[in-house]
Every structure is written in C-alpha cells, then in structure tokens.
PDB file as gemmi writes it, atoms N, CA and C in Angstrom:
CRYST1    1.000    1.000    1.000  90.00  90.00  90.00 P 1                      
ATOM      1  N   MET A   1     149.766  95.242  97.143  1.00  0.00           N  
ATOM      2  CA  MET A   1     150.523  95.386  95.912  1.00  0.00           C  
ATOM      3  C   MET A   1     149.547  95.619  94.759  1.00  0.00           C  
ATOM      4  N   LEU A   2     149.796  96.624  93.949  1.00  0.00           N  
ATOM      5  CA  LEU A   2     148.958  96.920  92.800  1.00  0.00           C  
ATOM      6  C   LEU A   2     149.439  96.147  91.580  1.00  0.00           C  
ATOM      7  N   PHE A   3     148.491  95.615  90.859  1.00  0.00           N  
ATOM      8  CA  PHE A   3     148.821  94.911  89.633  1.00  0.00           C  
ATOM      9  C   PHE A   3     148.464  95.806  88.457  1.00  0.00           C  
ATOM     10  N   PRO A   4     149.312  95.853  87.441  1.00  0.00           N  
ATOM     11  CA  PRO A   4     148.986  96.674  86.274  1.00  0.00           C  
ATOM     12  C   PRO A   4     147.758  96.113  85.559  1.00  0.00           C  
ATOM     13  N   THR A   5     147.032  96.983  84.908  1.00  0.00           N  
ATOM     14  CA  THR A   5     145.872  96.552  84.147  1.00  0.00           C  
ATOM     15  C   THR A   5     146.327  95.731  82.953  1.00  0.00           C  
ATOM     16  N   LYS A   6     145.736  94.553  82.815  1.00  0.00           N  
ATOM     17  CA  LYS A   6     146.080  93.720  81.668  1.00  0.00           C  
ATOM     18  C   LYS A   6     145.442  94.302  80.422  1.00  0.00           C  
ATOM     19  N   ARG A   7     146.096  94.120  79.313  1.00  0.00           N  
ATOM     20  CA  ARG A   7     145.616  94.606  78.029  1.00  0.00           C  
ATOM     21  C   ARG A   7     145.680  93.485  77.004  1.00  0.00           C  
ATOM     22  N   PHE A   8     144.805  93.579  76.040  1.00  0.00           N  
ATOM     23  CA  PHE A   8     144.734  92.609  74.963  1.00  0.00           C  
ATOM     24  C   PHE A   8     145.002  93.308  73.640  1.00  0.00           C  
ATOM     25  N   VAL A   9     145.811  92.670  72.807  1.00  0.00           N  
ATOM     26  CA  VAL A   9     145.937  93.079  71.417  1.00  0.00           C  
ATOM     27  C   VAL A   9     145.057  92.120  70.651  1.00  0.00           C  
ATOM     28  N   TYR A  10     144.203  92.683  69.793  1.00  0.00           N  
ATOM     29  CA  TYR A  10     143.256  91.837  69.066  1.00  0.00           C  
ATOM     30  C   TYR A  10     143.365  92.096  67.572  1.00  0.00           C  
ATOM     31  N   VAL A  11     143.086  91.056  66.812  1.00  0.00           N  
ATOM     32  CA  VAL A  11     143.054  91.150  65.360  1.00  0.00           C  
ATOM     33  C   VAL A  11     141.649  90.771  64.932  1.00  0.00           C  
ATOM     34  N   LEU A  12     140.980  91.702  64.267  1.00  0.00           N  
ATOM     35  CA  LEU A  12     139.629  91.462  63.767  1.00  0.00           C  
ATOM     36  C   LEU A  12     139.683  91.195  62.273  1.00  0.00           C  
ATOM     37  N   ARG A  13     138.689  90.437  61.789  1.00  0.00           N  
ATOM     38  CA  ARG A  13     138.529  90.223  60.355  1.00  0.00           C  
ATOM     39  C   ARG A  13     137.107  90.616  59.996  1.00  0.00           C  
ATOM     40  N   SER A  14     136.975  91.363  58.920  1.00  0.00           N  
ATOM     41  CA  SER A  14     135.660  91.767  58.450  1.00  0.00           C  
ATOM     42  C   SER A  14     134.920  90.565  57.888  1.00  0.00           C  
ATOM     43  N   ILE A  15     133.693  90.396  58.312  1.00  0.00           N  
ATOM     44  CA  ILE A  15     132.859  89.326  57.760  1.00  0.00           C  
ATOM     45  C   ILE A  15     132.392  89.733  56.356  1.00  0.00           C  
ATOM     46  N   LYS A  16     132.156  91.019  56.170  1.00  0.00           N  
ATOM     47  CA  LYS A  16     131.716  91.560  54.874  1.00  0.00           C  
ATOM     48  C   LYS A  16     132.812  91.427  53.820  1.00  0.00           C  
ATOM     49  N   ASP A  17     134.048  91.702  54.210  1.00  0.00           N  
ATOM     50  CA  ASP A  17     135.197  91.637  53.297  1.00  0.00           C  
ATOM     51  C   ASP A  17     136.355  90.971  54.033  1.00  0.00           C  
ATOM     52  N   PRO A  18     136.450  89.633  53.949  1.00  0.00           N  
ATOM     53  CA  PRO A  18     137.465  88.889  54.709  1.00  0.00           C  
ATOM     54  C   PRO A  18     138.914  89.263  54.426  1.00  0.00           C  
ATOM     55  N   THR A  19     139.162  90.075  53.399  1.00  0.00           N  
ATOM     56  CA  THR A  19     140.532  90.528  53.157  1.00  0.00           C  
ATOM     57  C   THR A  19     140.900  91.684  54.082  1.00  0.00           C  
ATOM     58  N   ARG A  20     139.925  92.265  54.773  1.00  0.00           N  
ATOM     59  CA  ARG A  20     140.144  93.398  55.691  1.00  0.00           C  
ATOM     60  C   ARG A  20     140.413  92.909  57.100  1.00  0.00           C  
ATOM     61  N   ARG A  21     141.504  93.420  57.675  1.00  0.00           N  
ATOM     62  CA  ARG A  21     141.826  93.141  59.075  1.00  0.00           C  
ATOM     63  C   ARG A  21     141.962  94.449  59.811  1.00  0.00           C  
ATOM     64  N   TYR A  22     141.764  94.380  61.124  1.00  0.00           N  
ATOM     65  CA  TYR A  22     141.972  95.547  61.976  1.00  0.00           C  
ATOM     66  C   TYR A  22     142.692  95.076  63.235  1.00  0.00           C  
ATOM     67  N   VAL A  23     143.697  95.832  63.665  1.00  0.00           N  
ATOM     68  CA  VAL A  23     144.463  95.515  64.872  1.00  0.00           C  
ATOM     69  C   VAL A  23     144.227  96.618  65.890  1.00  0.00           C  
ATOM     70  N   GLY A  24     143.963  96.233  67.136  1.00  0.00           N  
ATOM     71  CA  GLY A  24     143.759  97.219  68.186  1.00  0.00           C  
ATOM     72  C   GLY A  24     144.196  96.687  69.532  1.00  0.00           C  
ATOM     73  N   VAL A  25     144.089  97.547  70.544  1.00  0.00           N  
ATOM     74  CA  VAL A  25     144.443  97.179  71.914  1.00  0.00           C  
ATOM     75  C   VAL A  25     143.321  97.647  72.833  1.00  0.00           C  
ATOM     76  N   THR A  26     143.009  96.843  73.838  1.00  0.00           N  
ATOM     77  CA  THR A  26     141.897  97.147  74.731  1.00  0.00           C  
ATOM     78  C   THR A  26     142.038  96.360  76.032  1.00  0.00           C  
ATOM     79  N   ALA A  27     141.261  96.764  77.034  1.00  0.00           N  
ATOM     80  CA  ALA A  27     141.181  96.004  78.281  1.00  0.00           C  
ATOM     81  C   ALA A  27     140.021  95.019  78.238  1.00  0.00           C  
ATOM     82  N   ASP A  28     139.077  95.205  77.294  1.00  0.00           N  
ATOM     83  CA  ASP A  28     137.888  94.351  77.209  1.00  0.00           C  
ATOM     84  C   ASP A  28     137.572  94.084  75.739  1.00  0.00           C  
ATOM     85  N   VAL A  29     137.978  92.916  75.265  1.00  0.00           N  
ATOM     86  CA  VAL A  29     137.836  92.583  73.843  1.00  0.00           C  
ATOM     87  C   VAL A  29     136.365  92.546  73.428  1.00  0.00           C  
ATOM     88  N   SER A  30     135.506  91.937  74.221  1.00  0.00           N  
ATOM     89  CA  SER A  30     134.088  91.823  73.862  1.00  0.00           C  
ATOM     90  C   SER A  30     133.435  93.185  73.669  1.00  0.00           C  
ATOM     91  N   LYS A  31     133.684  94.090  74.608  1.00  0.00           N  
ATOM     92  CA  LYS A  31     133.114  95.436  74.489  1.00  0.00           C  
ATOM     93  C   LYS A  31     133.668  96.167  73.277  1.00  0.00           C  
ATOM     94  N   ARG A  32     134.949  95.992  73.026  1.00  0.00           N  
ATOM     95  CA  ARG A  32     135.573  96.702  71.901  1.00  0.00           C  
ATOM     96  C   ARG A  32     135.050  96.189  70.569  1.00  0.00           C  
ATOM     97  N   VAL A  33     134.882  94.870  70.441  1.00  0.00           N  
ATOM     98  CA  VAL A  33     134.345  94.311  69.198  1.00  0.00           C  
ATOM     99  C   VAL A  33     132.908  94.792  68.992  1.00  0.00           C  
ATOM    100  N   ALA A  34     132.128  94.832  70.075  1.00  0.00           N  
ATOM    101  CA  ALA A  34     130.752  95.340  69.978  1.00  0.00           C  
ATOM    102  C   ALA A  34     130.751  96.786  69.483  1.00  0.00           C  
ATOM    103  N   ALA A  35     131.688  97.598  69.969  1.00  0.00           N  
ATOM    104  CA  ALA A  35     131.778  98.991  69.526  1.00  0.00           C  
ATOM    105  C   ALA A  35     132.119  99.063  68.037  1.00  0.00           C  
ATOM    106  N   HIS A  36     133.045  98.213  67.581  1.00  0.00           N  
ATOM    107  CA  HIS A  36     133.374  98.181  66.151  1.00  0.00           C  
ATOM    108  C   HIS A  36     132.140  97.781  65.342  1.00  0.00           C  
ATOM    109  N   ASN A  37     131.419  96.781  65.808  1.00  0.00           N  
ATOM    110  CA  ASN A  37     130.250  96.293  65.079  1.00  0.00           C  
ATOM    111  C   ASN A  37     129.077  97.264  65.130  1.00  0.00           C  
ATOM    112  N   ASP A  38     129.042  98.138  66.123  1.00  0.00           N  
ATOM    113  CA  ASP A  38     127.995  99.166  66.230  1.00  0.00           C  
ATOM    114  C   ASP A  38     128.343 100.426  65.448  1.00  0.00           C  
ATOM    115  N   GLY A  39     129.497 100.431  64.754  1.00  0.00           N  
ATOM    116  CA  GLY A  39     129.888 101.575  63.941  1.00  0.00           C  
ATOM    117  C   GLY A  39     130.471 102.732  64.725  1.00  0.00           C  
ATOM    118  N   LYS A  40     130.956 102.480  65.946  1.00  0.00           N  
ATOM    119  CA  LYS A  40     131.487 103.550  66.787  1.00  0.00           C  
ATOM    120  C   LYS A  40     132.931 103.907  66.475  1.00  0.00           C  
ATOM    121  N   ASN A  41     133.539 103.203  65.541  1.00  0.00           N  
ATOM    122  CA  ASN A  41     134.899 103.508  65.098  1.00  0.00           C  
ATOM    123  C   ASN A  41     134.824 103.825  63.612  1.00  0.00           C  
ATOM    124  N   ALA A  42     135.082 105.069  63.253  1.00  0.00           N  
ATOM    125  CA  ALA A  42     134.947 105.510  61.858  1.00  0.00           C  
ATOM    126  C   ALA A  42     135.820 104.707  60.891  1.00  0.00           C  
ATOM    127  N   SER A  43     136.981 104.271  61.353  1.00  0.00           N  
ATOM    128  CA  SER A  43     137.889 103.560  60.447  1.00  0.00           C  
ATOM    129  C   SER A  43     137.479 102.114  60.194  1.00  0.00           C  
ATOM    130  N   THR A  44     136.526 101.580  60.953  1.00  0.00           N  
ATOM    131  CA  THR A  44     136.099 100.195  60.731  1.00  0.00           C  
ATOM    132  C   THR A  44     134.620 100.059  60.386  1.00  0.00           C  
ATOM    133  N   ALA A  45     133.857 101.123  60.505  1.00  0.00           N  
ATOM    134  CA  ALA A  45     132.395 101.055  60.360  1.00  0.00           C  
ATOM    135  C   ALA A  45     131.951 100.481  59.013  1.00  0.00           C  
ATOM    136  N   GLN A  46     132.593 100.877  57.932  1.00  0.00           N  
ATOM    137  CA  GLN A  46     132.105 100.444  56.624  1.00  0.00           C  
ATOM    138  C   GLN A  46     132.341  98.964  56.341  1.00  0.00           C  
ATOM    139  N   TRP A  47     133.204  98.314  57.116  1.00  0.00           N  
ATOM    140  CA  TRP A  47     133.473  96.887  56.906  1.00  0.00           C  
ATOM    141  C   TRP A  47     132.844  95.997  57.976  1.00  0.00           C  
ATOM    142  N   ALA A  48     132.011  96.557  58.846  1.00  0.00           N  
ATOM    143  CA  ALA A  48     131.327  95.765  59.868  1.00  0.00           C  
ATOM    144  C   ALA A  48     130.343  94.823  59.187  1.00  0.00           C  
ATOM    145  N   PRO A  49     130.064  93.699  59.776  1.00  0.00           N  
ATOM    146  CA  PRO A  49     130.478  93.246  61.094  1.00  0.00           C  
ATOM    147  C   PRO A  49     131.874  92.611  61.083  1.00  0.00           C  
ATOM    148  N   TRP A  50     132.446  92.561  62.282  1.00  0.00           N  
ATOM    149  CA  TRP A  50     133.782  92.028  62.497  1.00  0.00           C  
ATOM    150  C   TRP A  50     133.721  90.808  63.398  1.00  0.00           C  
ATOM    151  N   SER A  51     134.703  89.914  63.236  1.00  0.00           N  
ATOM    152  CA  SER A  51     134.868  88.791  64.161  1.00  0.00           C  
ATOM    153  C   SER A  51     136.325  88.776  64.615  1.00  0.00           C  
ATOM    154  N   VAL A  52     136.567  88.189  65.756  1.00  0.00           N  
ATOM    155  CA  VAL A  52     137.917  88.130  66.327  1.00  0.00           C  
ATOM    156  C   VAL A  52     138.678  86.962  65.715  1.00  0.00           C  
ATOM    157  N   ASP A  53     139.811  87.254  65.101  1.00  0.00           N  
ATOM    158  CA  ASP A  53     140.715  86.208  64.622  1.00  0.00           C  
ATOM    159  C   ASP A  53     141.579  85.719  65.779  1.00  0.00           C  
ATOM    160  N   VAL A  54     142.124  86.677  66.539  1.00  0.00           N  
ATOM    161  CA  VAL A  54     143.011  86.326  67.646  1.00  0.00           C  
ATOM    162  C   VAL A  54     143.040  87.474  68.648  1.00  0.00           C  
ATOM    163  N   SER A  55     143.210  87.127  69.914  1.00  0.00           N  
ATOM    164  CA  SER A  55     143.499  88.141  70.933  1.00  0.00           C  
ATOM    165  C   SER A  55     144.590  87.584  71.829  1.00  0.00           C  
ATOM    166  N   VAL A  56     145.522  88.463  72.178  1.00  0.00           N  
ATOM    167  CA  VAL A  56     146.672  88.067  72.987  1.00  0.00           C  
ATOM    168  C   VAL A  56     146.684  88.951  74.226  1.00  0.00           C  
ATOM    169  N   GLU A  57     146.757  88.329  75.390  1.00  0.00           N  
ATOM    170  CA  GLU A  57     146.764  89.074  76.650  1.00  0.00           C  
ATOM    171  C   GLU A  57     148.192  89.409  77.062  1.00  0.00           C  
ATOM    172  N   PHE A  58     148.386  90.656  77.488  1.00  0.00           N  
ATOM    173  CA  PHE A  58     149.677  91.123  77.985  1.00  0.00           C  
ATOM    174  C   PHE A  58     149.518  91.598  79.411  1.00  0.00           C  
ATOM    175  N   ARG A  59     150.568  91.505  80.185  1.00  0.00           N  
ATOM    176  CA  ARG A  59     150.491  91.907  81.590  1.00  0.00           C  
ATOM    177  C   ARG A  59     150.529  93.416  81.789  1.00  0.00           C  
ATOM    178  N   SER A  60     150.929  94.145  80.739  1.00  0.00           N  
ATOM    179  CA  SER A  60     150.989  95.601  80.883  1.00  0.00           C  
ATOM    180  C   SER A  60     150.540  96.283  79.595  1.00  0.00           C  
ATOM    181  N   GLU A  61     150.091  97.503  79.753  1.00  0.00           N  
ATOM    182  CA  GLU A  61     149.666  98.295  78.600  1.00  0.00           C  
ATOM    183  C   GLU A  61     150.843  98.589  77.676  1.00  0.00           C  
ATOM    184  N   ASP A  62     152.016  98.824  78.248  1.00  0.00           N  
ATOM    185  CA  ASP A  62     153.197  99.120  77.454  1.00  0.00           C  
ATOM    186  C   ASP A  62     153.563  97.954  76.532  1.00  0.00           C  
ATOM    187  N   MET A  63     153.547  96.745  77.063  1.00  0.00           N  
ATOM    188  CA  MET A  63     153.866  95.576  76.247  1.00  0.00           C  
ATOM    189  C   MET A  63     152.847  95.406  75.131  1.00  0.00           C  
ATOM    190  N   ALA A  64     151.578  95.591  75.460  1.00  0.00           N  
ATOM    191  CA  ALA A  64     150.514  95.465  74.461  1.00  0.00           C  
ATOM    192  C   ALA A  64     150.673  96.528  73.372  1.00  0.00           C  
ATOM    193  N   ALA A  65     150.968  97.758  73.765  1.00  0.00           N  
ATOM    194  CA  ALA A  65     151.126  98.844  72.801  1.00  0.00           C  
ATOM    195  C   ALA A  65     152.287  98.560  71.844  1.00  0.00           C  
ATOM    196  N   ARG A  66     153.364  97.992  72.355  1.00  0.00           N  
ATOM    197  CA  ARG A  66     154.511  97.672  71.496  1.00  0.00           C  
ATOM    198  C   ARG A  66     154.161  96.579  70.484  1.00  0.00           C  
ATOM    199  N   PHE A  67     153.398  95.558  70.928  1.00  0.00           N  
ATOM    200  CA  PHE A  67     153.010  94.478  70.014  1.00  0.00           C  
ATOM    201  C   PHE A  67     152.015  94.990  68.975  1.00  0.00           C  
ATOM    202  N   GLU A  68     151.077  95.838  69.408  1.00  0.00           N  
ATOM    203  CA  GLU A  68     150.127  96.430  68.465  1.00  0.00           C  
ATOM    204  C   GLU A  68     150.880  97.229  67.395  1.00  0.00           C  
ATOM    205  N   LYS A  69     151.835  98.026  67.811  1.00  0.00           N  
ATOM    206  CA  LYS A  69     152.633  98.829  66.867  1.00  0.00           C  
ATOM    207  C   LYS A  69     153.360  97.913  65.887  1.00  0.00           C  
ATOM    208  N   TYR A  70     153.914  96.823  66.384  1.00  0.00           N  
ATOM    209  CA  TYR A  70     154.603  95.863  65.521  1.00  0.00           C  
ATOM    210  C   TYR A  70     153.634  95.278  64.493  1.00  0.00           C  
ATOM    211  N   LEU A  71     152.440  94.844  64.948  1.00  0.00           N  
ATOM    212  CA  LEU A  71     151.485  94.239  64.023  1.00  0.00           C  
ATOM    213  C   LEU A  71     151.015  95.215  62.948  1.00  0.00           C  
ATOM    214  N   LYS A  72     151.086  96.507  63.233  1.00  0.00           N  
ATOM    215  CA  LYS A  72     150.685  97.514  62.253  1.00  0.00           C  
ATOM    216  C   LYS A  72     151.828  97.903  61.311  1.00  0.00           C  
ATOM    217  N   SER A  73     153.021  97.356  61.555  1.00  0.00           N  
ATOM    218  CA  SER A  73     154.174  97.629  60.690  1.00  0.00           C  
ATOM    219  C   SER A  73     154.167  96.657  59.510  1.00  0.00           C  
ATOM    220  N   GLY A  74     155.039  96.896  58.555  1.00  0.00           N  
ATOM    221  CA  GLY A  74     155.149  96.002  57.404  1.00  0.00           C  
ATOM    222  C   GLY A  74     155.477  94.574  57.808  1.00  0.00           C  
ATOM    223  N   ALA A  75     156.458  94.416  58.693  1.00  0.00           N  
ATOM    224  CA  ALA A  75     156.829  93.079  59.159  1.00  0.00           C  
ATOM    225  C   ALA A  75     155.688  92.448  59.943  1.00  0.00           C  
ATOM    226  N   GLY A  76     154.965  93.263  60.703  1.00  0.00           N  
ATOM    227  CA  GLY A  76     153.841  92.763  61.482  1.00  0.00           C  
ATOM    228  C   GLY A  76     152.683  92.311  60.607  1.00  0.00           C  
ATOM    229  N   HIS A  77     152.441  93.039  59.504  1.00  0.00           N  
ATOM    230  CA  HIS A  77     151.401  92.606  58.552  1.00  0.00           C  
ATOM    231  C   HIS A  77     151.760  91.244  57.983  1.00  0.00           C  
ATOM    232  N   ALA A  78     153.021  91.053  57.621  1.00  0.00           N  
ATOM    233  CA  ALA A  78     153.469  89.767  57.090  1.00  0.00           C  
ATOM    234  C   ALA A  78     153.323  88.675  58.144  1.00  0.00           C  
ATOM    235  N   PHE A  79     153.689  88.983  59.392  1.00  0.00           N  
ATOM    236  CA  PHE A  79     153.547  88.035  60.499  1.00  0.00           C  
ATOM    237  C   PHE A  79     152.087  87.619  60.660  1.00  0.00           C  
ATOM    238  N   ALA A  80     151.182  88.601  60.694  1.00  0.00           N  
ATOM    239  CA  ALA A  80     149.753  88.323  60.876  1.00  0.00           C  
ATOM    240  C   ALA A  80     149.203  87.494  59.730  1.00  0.00           C  
ATOM    241  N   LYS A  81     149.590  87.829  58.523  1.00  0.00           N  
ATOM    242  CA  LYS A  81     149.114  87.069  57.358  1.00  0.00           C  
ATOM    243  C   LYS A  81     149.589  85.626  57.422  1.00  0.00           C  
ATOM    244  N   ARG A  82     150.859  85.436  57.804  1.00  0.00           N  
ATOM    245  CA  ARG A  82     151.443  84.107  57.868  1.00  0.00           C  
ATOM    246  C   ARG A  82     150.854  83.273  59.006  1.00  0.00           C  
ATOM    247  N   HIS A  83     150.614  83.895  60.163  1.00  0.00           N  
ATOM    248  CA  HIS A  83     150.213  83.117  61.334  1.00  0.00           C  
ATOM    249  C   HIS A  83     148.711  83.144  61.639  1.00  0.00           C  
ATOM    250  N   PHE A  84     148.006  84.169  61.178  1.00  0.00           N  
ATOM    251  CA  PHE A  84     146.587  84.279  61.482  1.00  0.00           C  
ATOM    252  C   PHE A  84     145.704  84.080  60.265  1.00  0.00           C  
ATOM    253  N   GLY A  85     146.325  83.722  59.133  1.00  0.00           N  
ATOM    254  CA  GLY A  85     145.541  83.439  57.928  1.00  0.00           C  
ATOM    255  C   GLY A  85     145.257  84.607  57.054  1.00  0.00           C  
TER     256      GLY A  85                                                      
END                                                                             
C-alpha cells in the first residue's frame, strides 16, 4: 500500500523585522527554512534570517495546500495573528 507524501504548512517570522511573516508548504521544513535563509526565495530574501513560528503536518499535499491557501487569505492572516502571535 502506498502512503501519500506528508506535507507541512509552515509559518516563518523574520528575525530582522518581526512584523514580517511568510507562509509556505513543503515536505522538509528544515531544508526549506535553510533555503529561505540562504536567499533562494526572492520574496523572502530581503527579510532573512527567518525562524519557524509553527509547522503543521498534513497527511496529504492537497490538505496542506488548502490550509496554506487559507492562511494566505484575509481570514487566515487574522487567524495566524491571533493564534501564532
């Protein structure tokens, strides 16, 4: 039986500017954060370094993608601010 690849939705906070957050999805949070901190993502490079506020594991990529989309919405921004500081 094949198991779907687990995915993580992660919320990063800029150490340089703590008011900046970034939400993403990945199979390997450590590698992805390292890539953000190495400047490999143009949309986050200027606010590096980053630290992980929260990561949530999902059993499927589809579920993770839906939660990531929600966190990037207006209601999701409010949710993240309220629950993740």
